N, CA, C and O of each residue as an XYZ file, in Angstrom:
488
protein
N     133.824    -52.493      3.757
C     135.209    -52.902      3.654
C     136.145    -51.706      3.835
O     137.138    -51.796      4.556
N     135.831    -50.598      3.186
C     136.683    -49.418      3.327
C     136.684    -48.916      4.770
O     137.741    -48.573      5.299
N     135.528    -48.868      5.408
C     135.443    -48.384      6.786
C     136.316    -49.235      7.705
O     137.037    -48.706      8.552
N     136.248    -50.540      7.536
C     136.981    -51.463      8.403
C     138.487    -51.424      8.173
O     139.255    -51.499      9.133
N     138.927    -51.308      6.914
C     140.336    -51.490      6.597
C     141.076    -50.244      6.118
O     142.300    -50.271      5.988
N     140.358    -49.159      5.854
C     140.995    -47.963      5.303
C     140.775    -46.754      6.191
O     141.731    -46.140      6.666
N     139.518    -46.415      6.414
C     139.183    -45.253      7.221
C     137.723    -44.912      7.035
O     137.003    -45.631      6.342
N     137.271    -43.822      7.643
C     135.861    -43.447      7.525
C     135.406    -43.393      6.069
O     136.106    -42.886      5.193
N     134.215    -43.930      5.846
C     133.673    -44.026      4.498
C     132.179    -43.723      4.546
O     131.479    -44.163      5.458
N     131.702    -42.981      3.574
C     130.268    -42.703      3.488
C     129.776    -43.002      2.085
O     130.485    -42.816      1.095
N     128.539    -43.472      2.033
C     127.857    -43.653      0.754
C     127.173    -42.331      0.443
O     126.473    -41.773      1.288
N     127.374    -41.840     -0.752
C     126.831    -40.538     -1.127
C     125.401    -40.730     -1.617
O     125.159    -41.377     -2.636
N     124.476    -40.166     -0.884
C     123.059    -40.259     -1.265
C     122.835    -39.519     -2.571
O     123.358    -38.424     -2.776
N     122.058    -40.122     -3.442
C     121.708    -39.465     -4.690
C     122.705    -39.678     -5.804
O     122.517    -39.159     -6.905
N     123.766    -40.433     -5.546
C     124.743    -40.689     -6.594
C     124.046    -41.308     -7.799
O     123.363    -42.326     -7.676
N     124.220    -40.693     -8.955
C     123.592    -41.174    -10.181
C     122.177    -40.667    -10.399
O     121.615    -40.851    -11.479
N     121.593    -40.030     -9.386
C     120.216    -39.550     -9.541
C     120.114    -38.033     -9.373
O     119.017    -37.491     -9.233
N     121.237    -37.368     -9.388
C     121.254    -35.923     -9.243
C     121.994    -35.312    -10.435
O     122.897    -35.942    -10.985
N     121.626    -34.103    -10.838
C     122.336    -33.475    -11.950
C     123.757    -33.043    -11.567
O     124.565    -32.730    -12.441
N     124.056    -33.025    -10.291
C     125.388    -32.647     -9.811
C     126.285    -33.879     -9.765
O     125.810    -34.971     -9.453
N     127.577    -33.725    -10.070
C     128.493    -34.868     -9.992
C     128.600    -35.377     -8.558
O     128.716    -34.585     -7.623
N     128.561    -36.702     -8.382
C     128.703    -37.306     -7.050
C     129.150    -38.755     -7.208
O     128.580    -39.488     -8.016
N     130.165    -39.183     -6.448
C     130.601    -40.579     -6.497
C     129.669    -41.445     -5.654
O     128.774    -40.929     -4.984
N     129.876    -42.747     -5.686
C     129.114    -43.650     -4.821
C     129.639    -43.610     -3.388
O     128.863    -43.639     -2.434
N     130.963    -43.545     -3.246
C     131.597    -43.569     -1.924
C     132.665    -42.492     -1.801
O     133.352    -42.159     -2.767
N     132.788    -41.958     -0.598
C     133.899    -41.081     -0.227
C     134.554    -41.698      0.997
O     133.873    -42.069      1.954
N     135.870    -41.807      0.965
C     136.578    -42.394      2.103
C     137.919    -41.701      2.280
O     138.496    -41.176      1.328
N     138.410    -41.711      3.537
C     139.694    -41.097      3.820
C     140.380    -41.820      4.974
O     139.731    -42.258      5.924
N     141.691    -41.936      4.877
C     142.470    -42.478      5.995
C     143.200    -41.365      6.738
O     144.043    -41.638      7.593
N     142.887    -40.128      6.422
C     143.526    -38.978      7.046
C     144.627    -38.387      6.179
O     144.880    -37.184      6.231
N     145.281    -39.221      5.384
C     146.324    -38.759      4.473
C     145.844    -38.764      3.026
O     146.306    -37.977      2.200
N     144.931    -39.644      2.743
C     144.482    -39.875      1.379
C     142.966    -39.929      1.357
O     142.353    -40.600      2.187
N     142.348    -39.216      0.397
C     140.901    -39.226      0.229
C     140.580    -39.768     -1.149
O     141.182    -39.369     -2.146
N     139.617    -40.690     -1.192
C     139.239    -41.314     -2.465
C     137.753    -41.119     -2.727
O     136.934    -41.170     -1.810
N     137.418    -40.893     -3.997
C     136.038    -40.835     -4.474
C     135.885    -42.031     -5.401
O     136.611    -42.160     -6.387
N     134.933    -42.911     -5.078
C     134.828    -44.174     -5.806
C     133.441    -44.346     -6.422
O     132.419    -44.179     -5.756
N     133.436    -44.683     -7.705
C     132.226    -45.108     -8.405
C     132.274    -46.630     -8.413
O     133.242    -47.210     -8.906
N     131.245    -47.290     -7.876
C     131.241    -48.752     -7.720
C     130.321    -49.415     -8.732
O     129.213    -48.946     -8.995
N     130.806    -50.518     -9.294
C     130.009    -51.288    -10.248
C     130.225    -52.769    -10.011
O     131.354    -53.202     -9.778
N     129.156    -53.552    -10.069
C     129.232    -55.005    -10.036
C     129.062    -55.492    -11.467
O     128.164    -55.038    -12.177
N     129.915    -56.409    -11.893
C     129.916    -56.873    -13.268
C     129.734    -58.380    -13.290
O     130.450    -59.109    -12.604
N     128.772    -58.845    -14.080
C     128.539    -60.288    -14.197
C     129.486    -60.924    -15.207
O     129.883    -62.077    -15.035
N     129.850    -60.204    -16.240
C     130.742    -60.739    -17.261
C     132.172    -60.315    -17.006
O     132.618    -60.249    -15.861
N     132.889    -60.028    -18.082
C     134.292    -59.647    -17.963
C     134.577    -58.226    -18.427
O     135.736    -57.822    -18.518
N     133.512    -57.456    -18.725
C     133.753    -56.076    -19.129
C     132.538    -55.207    -18.853
O     131.414    -55.692    -18.721
N     132.801    -53.903    -18.770
C     131.744    -52.919    -18.520
C     132.122    -51.646    -19.250
O     133.255    -51.174    -19.149
N     131.169    -51.091    -19.986
C     131.382    -49.830    -20.687
C     130.869    -48.682    -19.826
O     129.863    -48.812    -19.129
N     131.572    -47.561    -19.886
C     131.189    -46.345    -19.182
C     131.043    -45.225    -20.194
O     131.806    -45.139    -21.156
N     130.061    -44.371    -19.973
C     129.923    -43.172    -20.792
C     131.007    -42.181    -20.392
O     131.422    -42.125    -19.235
N     131.450    -41.415    -21.350
C     132.436    -40.373    -21.107
C     131.982    -39.456    -19.967
O     132.766    -39.128    -19.076
N     130.709    -39.046    -20.004
C     130.217    -38.102    -18.990
C     130.237    -38.703    -17.587
O     130.484    -37.991    -16.614
N     129.984    -39.995    -17.474
C     129.999    -40.656    -16.163
C     131.389    -40.565    -15.518
O     131.507    -40.255    -14.332
N     132.423    -40.833    -16.292
C     133.786    -40.774    -15.762
C     134.245    -39.338    -15.536
O     134.950    -39.052    -14.568
N     133.845    -38.438    -16.425
C     134.258    -37.046    -16.264
C     133.574    -36.398    -15.059
O     134.167    -35.542    -14.401
N     132.334    -36.797    -14.763
C     131.676    -36.268    -13.568
C     132.386    -36.739    -12.302
O     132.531    -35.974    -11.349
N     132.827    -37.992    -12.290
C     133.590    -38.499    -11.152
C     134.897    -37.728    -11.016
O     135.273    -37.334     -9.912
N     135.581    -37.515    -12.116
C     136.847    -36.773    -12.080
C     136.633    -35.332    -11.640
O     137.413    -34.807    -10.846
N     135.587    -34.688    -12.143
C     135.283    -33.310    -11.760
C     135.015    -33.215    -10.263
O     135.556    -32.339     -9.588
N     134.179    -34.117     -9.741
C     133.893    -34.107     -8.312
C     135.174    -34.299     -7.512
O     135.455    -33.540     -6.584
N     135.946    -35.316     -7.873
C     137.167    -35.633     -7.131
C     138.149    -34.457     -7.154
O     138.732    -34.117     -6.124
N     138.332    -33.843     -8.310
C     139.246    -32.698     -8.414
C     138.792    -31.558     -7.515
O     139.610    -30.950     -6.824
N     137.497    -31.262     -7.516
C     136.978    -30.170     -6.686
C     136.994    -30.501     -5.196
O     137.087    -29.603     -4.359
N     136.904    -31.783     -4.867
C     136.862    -32.216     -3.470
C     138.258    -32.476     -2.914
O     138.431    -32.597     -1.701
N     139.248    -32.561     -3.790
C     140.607    -32.890     -3.357
C     140.779    -34.380     -3.123
O     141.535    -34.791     -2.243
N     140.081    -35.189     -3.909
C     140.129    -36.644     -3.754
C     140.693    -37.287     -5.018
O     140.764    -36.659     -6.074
N     141.090    -38.543     -4.888
C     141.523    -39.332     -6.034
C     140.295    -39.990     -6.667
O     139.498    -40.597     -5.951
N     140.119    -39.886     -7.990
C     138.965    -40.520     -8.646
C     139.260    -41.979     -9.026
O     140.197    -42.252     -9.776
N     138.463    -42.899     -8.508
C     138.633    -44.331     -8.755
C     137.313    -44.964     -9.163
O     136.240    -44.512     -8.764
N     137.413    -46.021     -9.967
C     136.268    -46.868    -10.266
C     136.544    -48.203     -9.577
O     137.578    -48.829     -9.809
N     135.610    -48.630     -8.728
C     135.707    -49.923     -8.063
C     134.798    -50.905     -8.786
O     133.609    -50.642     -8.970
N     135.362    -52.040     -9.196
C     134.612    -53.017     -9.971
C     134.678    -54.368     -9.270
O     135.757    -54.868     -8.950
N     133.500    -54.948     -9.037
C     133.458    -56.289     -8.456
C     133.053    -57.265     -9.548
O     131.920    -57.260    -10.031
N     134.008    -58.099     -9.919
C     133.735    -59.163    -10.883
C     133.251    -60.368    -10.081
O     133.773    -60.641     -9.000
N     132.257    -61.093    -10.601
C     131.732    -62.270     -9.908
C     132.850    -63.220     -9.505
O     133.676    -63.606    -10.332
N     132.871    -63.590     -8.244
C     133.818    -64.558     -7.673
C     135.277    -64.117     -7.705
O     136.160    -64.927     -7.420
N     135.558    -62.866     -8.042
C     136.947    -62.399     -8.100
C     137.210    -61.220     -7.176
O     138.331    -60.713     -7.131
N     136.214    -60.782     -6.449
C     136.406    -59.680     -5.515
C     136.482    -58.324     -6.193
O     136.166    -58.175     -7.374
N     136.908    -57.342     -5.416
C     136.958    -55.962     -5.876
C     138.308    -55.612     -6.481
O     139.359    -56.004     -5.974
N     138.253    -54.871     -7.571
C     139.424    -54.306     -8.233
C     139.170    -52.807     -8.378
O     138.025    -52.382     -8.532
N     140.225    -52.013     -8.330
C     140.105    -50.561     -8.421
C     141.015    -50.032     -9.523
O     142.175    -50.425     -9.647
N     140.446    -49.119    -10.324
C     141.176    -48.522    -11.439
C     141.037    -47.016    -11.345
O     139.930    -46.494    -11.212
N     142.154    -46.322    -11.414
C     142.116    -44.867    -11.427
C     141.481    -44.418    -12.742
O     141.749    -45.003    -13.792
N     140.656    -43.401    -12.691
C     139.919    -42.941    -13.873
C     140.847    -42.684    -15.052
O     140.498    -43.017    -16.185
N     142.007    -42.107    -14.821
C     142.934    -41.791    -15.909
C     143.477    -43.033    -16.611
O     144.004    -42.919    -17.718
N     143.366    -44.205    -16.010
C     143.870    -45.451    -16.598
C     142.824    -46.169    -17.454
O     143.151    -47.131    -18.150
N     141.573    -45.711    -17.410
C     140.512    -46.362    -18.176
C     140.599    -45.898    -19.614
O     140.590    -44.701    -19.902
N     140.683    -46.855    -20.502
C     140.911    -46.544    -21.921
C     139.621    -46.360    -22.698
O     138.593    -46.977    -22.417
N     139.719    -45.484    -23.688
C     138.587    -45.214    -24.564
C     138.341    -46.423    -25.460
O     139.276    -47.073    -25.926
N     137.079    -46.704    -25.687
C     136.690    -47.814    -26.545
C     136.198    -47.236    -27.858
O     136.961    -46.598    -28.583
N     134.930    -47.454    -28.168
C     134.347    -46.934    -29.403
C     133.497    -45.705    -29.102
O     132.823    -45.652    -28.073
N     133.526    -44.728    -29.984
C     132.717    -43.528    -29.801
C     133.107    -42.799    -28.534
O     134.278    -42.485    -28.322
N     132.122    -42.532    -27.693
C     132.372    -41.844    -26.431
C     132.388    -42.807    -25.239
O     132.252    -42.377    -24.094
N     132.553    -44.090    -25.504
C     132.550    -45.094    -24.440
C     133.962    -45.410    -23.968
O     134.932    -45.314    -24.720
N     134.042    -45.792    -22.697
C     135.288    -46.243    -22.094
C     135.054    -47.647    -21.571
O     133.952    -47.977    -21.132
N     136.093    -48.478    -21.617
C     135.947    -49.884    -21.292
C     136.799    -50.281    -20.095
O     137.991    -49.980    -20.034
N     136.161    -50.968    -19.139
C     136.873    -51.619    -18.044
C     136.690    -53.108    -18.271
O     135.566    -53.611    -18.259
N     137.794    -53.814    -18.477
C     137.735    -55.255    -18.695
C     138.577    -55.972    -17.654
O     139.511    -55.398    -17.094
N     138.244    -57.213    -17.403
C     138.979    -58.011    -16.431
C     140.452    -58.114    -16.810
O     141.322    -57.983    -15.949
N     140.740    -58.345    -18.085
C     142.142    -58.480    -18.505
C     142.927    -57.184    -18.276
O     144.076    -57.230    -17.836
N     142.321    -56.036    -18.571
C     142.996    -54.756    -18.373
C     143.142    -54.432    -16.882
O     144.175    -53.919    -16.451
N     142.119    -54.729    -16.111
C     142.161    -54.461    -14.669
C     143.267    -55.274    -14.009
O     143.941    -54.787    -13.100
N     143.454    -56.507    -14.462
C     144.524    -57.341    -13.895
C     145.905    -56.761    -14.185
O     146.851    -57.002    -13.436
N     146.024    -55.992    -15.277
C     147.306    -55.381    -15.634
C     147.510    -54.027    -14.960
O     148.609    -53.726    -14.494
N     146.458    -53.208    -14.906
C     146.610    -51.824    -14.451
C     145.836    -51.475    -13.188
O     146.031    -50.400    -12.622
N     144.965    -52.365    -12.743
C     144.158    -52.082    -11.567
C     144.810    -52.593    -10.290
O     145.891    -53.182    -10.307
N     144.123    -52.351     -9.194
C     144.609    -52.774     -7.884
C     143.559    -53.638     -7.192
O     142.372    -53.313     -7.214
N     143.987    -54.724     -6.587
C     143.101    -55.508     -5.730
C     142.801    -54.647     -4.504
O     143.515    -53.681     -4.238
N     141.751    -54.989     -3.757
C     141.333    -54.178     -2.615
C     142.478    -53.920     -1.640
O     142.689    -52.778     -1.231
N     143.216    -54.956     -1.261
C     144.285    -54.811     -0.267
C     145.383    -53.869     -0.756
O     145.962    -53.121      0.032
N     145.662    -53.909     -2.038
C     146.659    -53.003     -2.603
C     146.112    -51.578     -2.670
O     146.837    -50.619     -2.403
N     144.841    -51.443     -3.024
C     144.189    -50.135     -3.095
C     144.230    -49.403     -1.756
O     144.459    -48.194     -1.714
N     144.010    -50.130     -0.664
C     143.998    -49.484      0.653
C     145.395    -49.343      1.253
O     145.545    -48.789      2.342
N     146.414    -49.835      0.558
C     147.786    -49.634      1.013
C     148.354    -50.725      1.896
O     149.396    -50.514      2.517
N     147.712    -51.887      1.981
C     148.245    -52.975      2.795
C     149.525    -53.545      2.207
O     150.403    -53.995      2.943
N     149.636    -53.527      0.883
C     150.860    -53.962      0.216
C     150.940    -53.303     -1.149
O     149.966    -52.727     -1.632
N     152.090    -53.393     -1.754
C     152.298    -52.855     -3.093
C     152.822    -53.982     -3.956
O     153.866    -54.561     -3.659
N     152.110    -54.297     -5.018
C     152.520    -55.370     -5.914
C     153.456    -54.831     -6.979
O     153.164    -53.819     -7.617
N     154.573    -55.502     -7.171
C     155.484    -55.132     -8.241
C     154.998    -55.773     -9.524
O     154.806    -56.987     -9.574
N     154.800    -54.991    -10.545
C     154.256    -55.506    -11.791
C     155.370    -55.615    -12.837
O     156.201    -54.720    -12.992
N     155.350    -56.723    -13.531
C     156.312    -56.930    -14.607
C     155.739    -56.380    -15.895
O     154.557    -56.569    -16.182
N     156.553    -55.711    -16.662
C     156.116    -55.121    -17.925
C     156.601    -56.017    -19.056
O     157.770    -56.401    -19.104
N     155.688    -56.345    -19.966
C     156.064    -57.185    -21.124
C     156.550    -56.335    -22.247
O     156.911    -56.854    -23.303
């Protein structure tokens, strides 16, 4: 999807299986570079370890990319959340939930810059 609608994209071999920080995907449209950790979720929430998100942020900062988590909820498509927007849960865990993603995340088309959604604040 990123290759077709955003720009060149590569899957990073060894992501999650190497002691070095590495995202699942790297993509760029020439102006913007993104490092994305991808997760498929069957329910409505997913917990992340602190180290998992910090490794993504460390890689992205050193690479000059934006750190994002891409989450595919069953039957709802892909949503993207910037690492800094993911809130701490209990202990050293961070939580990505469908309700929070709908408030602070971006649908795929918005993430790639096809449109910008104006959000109302309650």
